C-alpha positions as CSV (number, residue, x, y, z in Angstrom):
1,M,55.6,95.1,3.7
2,I,53.9,91.7,4.2
3,T,53.8,90.3,7.7
4,I,52.9,86.7,8.5
5,N,52.0,85.3,11.8
6,V,53.8,82.2,13.0
7,H,50.4,80.7,13.7
8,D,49.2,81.4,10.1
9,L,52.5,79.9,8.8
10,L,52.1,76.8,10.9
11,V,48.4,76.4,9.8
12,G,49.5,76.7,6.1
13,I,52.3,74.1,6.5
14,V,49.8,71.7,8.2
15,L,47.3,72.3,5.3
16,I,50.0,71.6,2.7
17,A,51.1,68.4,4.6
18,L,47.5,67.3,4.8
19,A,47.0,67.8,1.0
20,V,50.2,65.8,0.3
21,L,48.9,63.0,2.7
22,I,45.6,62.9,0.9
23,I,47.3,62.6,-2.5
24,C,49.5,59.8,-1.1
25,L,46.5,58.0,0.3
26,V,44.7,58.2,-3.1
27,V,47.7,56.8,-5.0
28,L,48.1,54.1,-2.4
29,T,44.4,53.2,-2.7
30,I,44.6,53.0,-6.5
31,H,47.6,50.6,-6.2
32,L,45.8,48.6,-3.6
33,I,42.8,48.1,-5.9
34,K,45.1,47.0,-8.8
35,T,46.8,44.5,-6.4
36,I,43.5,43.1,-5.1
37,K,42.3,42.6,-8.7
38,K,45.5,40.7,-9.6
39,T,45.2,38.6,-6.4
40,N,41.7,37.7,-7.3
41,E,42.8,36.6,-10.8
42,V,45.5,34.5,-9.3
43,M,43.2,32.9,-6.8
44,E,40.7,32.0,-9.5
45,D,43.5,30.3,-11.5
46,V,44.7,28.5,-8.4
47,S,41.2,27.2,-7.6
48,K,40.8,25.9,-11.2
49,V,44.2,24.2,-11.0
50,S,43.6,22.7,-7.6
51,G,40.2,21.4,-8.7
52,I,41.7,19.7,-11.7
53,T,44.5,18.3,-9.5
54,A,42.0,17.0,-7.0
55,K,40.0,15.3,-9.7
56,H,43.0,13.6,-11.2
57,A,44.3,12.6,-7.7
58,D,41.0,10.9,-7.0
59,K,41.2,9.0,-10.3
60,A,44.8,8.1,-9.7
61,D,43.9,6.9,-6.1
62,K,41.3,4.6,-7.6
63,V,43.7,3.2,-10.1
64,I,46.3,2.6,-7.4
65,G,43.7,0.9,-5.2
66,D,42.8,-1.4,-8.1
67,V,46.4,-2.3,-8.8
68,T,47.1,-2.9,-5.0
69,S,44.1,-5.1,-4.8
70,A,45.0,-7.1,-7.9
71,L,48.6,-7.6,-6.8
72,S,47.4,-8.7,-3.4
73,D,45.1,-11.2,-5.1
74,L,48.0,-12.4,-7.2
75,S,50.2,-12.8,-4.2
76,E,47.5,-14.8,-2.4
77,A,47.1,-17.0,-5.5
78,V,50.8,-17.6,-5.7
79,K,50.7,-18.7,-2.1
80,G,48.0,-21.1,-3.0
81,N,45.2,-19.4,-1.0
82,K,43.1,-18.2,-4.1
83,N,42.4,-19.1,-7.6
84,L,45.3,-18.1,-9.9
85,I,43.1,-17.4,-12.9
86,G,40.9,-15.0,-10.9
87,A,44.0,-13.1,-9.6
88,V,45.4,-12.7,-13.1
89,V,42.0,-11.5,-14.4
90,N,41.9,-8.9,-11.5
91,L,45.5,-7.8,-12.4
92,G,44.4,-7.4,-16.1
93,K,41.5,-5.2,-15.0
94,A,43.8,-3.1,-12.9
95,V,46.2,-2.7,-15.8
96,A,43.4,-1.8,-18.1
97,S,42.1,0.8,-15.6
98,G,45.6,2.3,-15.4
99,A,45.9,2.4,-19.1
100,S,42.6,4.1,-19.6
101,Y,43.5,6.7,-17.0
102,V,46.8,7.4,-18.7
103,K,45.0,7.6,-22.1
104,K,42.4,10.0,-20.7
105,M,45.2,12.2,-19.2
106,N,46.9,12.4,-22.6
107,D,43.7,13.2,-24.3
108,D,43.0,16.0,-21.8
109,E,46.5,17.4,-22.3
110,E,46.1,17.4,-26.1
111,A,42.7,19.1,-25.7
112,N,44.2,21.9,-23.7
């Protein structure tokens, strides 16, 4: 007849539980590594997109500034404070700047 101590039984149960815990930790670590790799890929994509967005936002801000300045000059010219021809020339430059920006945006989209 085989006899088992309660102490030996408890030690065996604790060892089995410890082995299960170690296996769970290994599986958790493997999943964590996969998740971190995916997160790094997403962060790289986000940094590329945000860089492109910032570049285009700066260009758009310049165009908007040009248009605002040209319209301000035109407004002053209409009021009689400035030369009307100079204001119209500035407005033309602003429109040309906006058009070139839009054309460049379309070319960039076609390239991608």
